[in-house]
C-alpha distance (Angstrom), angle and dihedral (degrees) to the residues before:
residue distance angle dihedral
M1 . . .
T2 3.78 . .
R3 3.78 126.4 .
E4 3.82 89.2 -108.7
D5 3.82 91.0 50.8
F6 3.81 89.9 51.3
F7 3.81 92.0 49.8
A8 3.82 90.8 49.2
Y9 3.82 91.1 48.0
C10 3.83 92.4 52.3
L11 3.79 90.8 49.3
S12 3.80 95.1 48.2
E13 3.82 97.3 39.5
Y14 3.82 102.3 35.5
G15 3.80 104.4 14.9
T16 3.79 92.3 -121.8
K17 3.78 131.3 132.8
P18 3.79 126.1 -160.1
D19 3.75 121.2 -96.3
Y20 3.77 126.4 -162.2
P21 3.81 108.7 -139.8
F22 3.80 98.4 168.5
E23 3.79 117.6 91.3
E24 3.78 113.2 -111.3
D25 3.83 91.8 -3.8
F26 3.78 108.6 110.3
E27 3.79 93.5 162.6
T28 3.81 100.3 64.9
A29 3.80 109.7 76.7
V30 3.78 130.8 -169.2
F31 3.80 126.7 -156.2
R32 3.81 115.0 -155.7
H33 3.76 140.1 -177.7
E34 3.77 110.0 -102.7
K35 3.82 95.4 -133.1
N36 3.79 105.6 40.1
Q37 3.84 98.9 21.4
K38 3.82 90.8 -134.7
W39 3.78 115.4 152.4
Y40 3.77 117.1 -113.6
A41 3.82 96.5 171.3
L42 3.79 137.7 22.6
V43 3.81 117.3 -167.7
M44 3.79 119.1 -163.5
K45 3.79 143.8 150.8
V46 3.81 112.1 -105.4
S47 3.79 133.2 173.7
R48 3.79 114.9 -107.1
K49 3.83 86.7 -128.4
K50 3.82 89.1 72.0
F51 3.81 86.3 66.8
G52 3.78 95.7 48.0
Q53 3.80 95.4 -97.3
D54 3.79 123.0 136.4
S55 3.80 98.2 -118.6
D56 3.81 139.0 86.3
E57 3.81 91.0 -149.1
R58 3.80 111.2 131.9
I59 3.78 111.8 -135.0
D60 3.78 137.1 -179.2
V61 3.79 112.4 -92.7
V62 3.79 128.6 179.4
N63 3.80 121.6 -153.9
L64 3.80 113.5 -149.3
K65 3.80 132.6 -177.0
Q66 3.78 114.4 -123.9
P67 3.78 133.3 -163.5
I68 3.80 113.3 -118.9
E69 3.82 91.2 -114.0
I70 3.81 93.5 71.3
F71 3.80 99.8 37.0
G72 3.77 109.7 121.0
S73 3.81 93.3 22.2
F74 3.80 90.8 104.7
G75 3.78 130.7 42.0
K76 3.78 146.8 170.4
D77 3.81 91.3 -61.2
D78 3.81 86.6 62.7
G79 3.83 93.2 46.5
V80 3.83 90.5 -105.3
Y81 3.82 122.5 131.0
P82 3.80 138.8 167.6
A83 3.79 107.1 -76.9
Y84 3.75 119.1 -78.0
H85 3.80 111.6 -135.7
M86 3.83 95.7 -5.4
N87 3.80 139.6 80.2
K88 3.81 105.2 -61.6
L89 3.81 91.6 -155.7
H90 3.79 92.3 66.0
W91 3.80 108.3 17.7
I92 3.80 136.9 60.1
S93 3.79 133.1 -166.6
V94 3.79 118.6 -130.9
L95 3.79 116.8 -161.7
L96 3.80 101.8 -139.5
P97 3.83 96.1 -153.9
E98 3.82 91.3 52.9
A99 3.80 105.8 37.1
S100 3.79 121.7 81.4
S101 3.80 117.6 -112.7
D102 3.80 89.4 -116.4
T103 3.81 91.4 54.8
V104 3.81 92.2 47.7
K105 3.81 92.1 48.6
F106 3.81 93.7 46.8
L107 3.80 93.9 48.4
T108 3.81 92.2 44.2
G109 3.80 89.4 53.3
A110 3.80 90.5 50.0
S111 3.81 90.0 50.0
F112 3.79 92.1 47.9
E113 3.82 90.2 52.4
A114 3.82 93.5 43.9
T115 3.81 91.9 55.4
K116 3.81 99.2 43.9
D117 3.78 121.2 113.0
K118 3.76 109.9 -83.9
K119 3.78 116.4 -128.7
K120 3.76 109.9 -115.9
R121 3.76 118.6 -133.8
K122 3.76 116.7 -128.9
I123 3.78 115.0 -128.7
K124 3.76 112.6 -139.7
């Protein structure tokens, strides 16, 4: 999946567009929930070396939050790694050129759900 494909998917599936919150960095994009402004995806260019690969090529990577139940279900063979530059207990990095579109879509959906507002129970 390309960066442009990912952006188009987020717009069509979740109605969100990227924003660029980092000063003078117009390459790193954040996707947020409209209501609570929580991030569900962070797209950035990262060197393959950061993922243990023998290349300086900078590729598009998306960081996604995952519920504990599905951690460990995906791995390097799927293009999924422990999160680069975020909490590795809650986030993963998906290498867009390596992961299948189905994997990216599934994990993006899980991240979107994991970062939604939680309904609060009323105590009677």
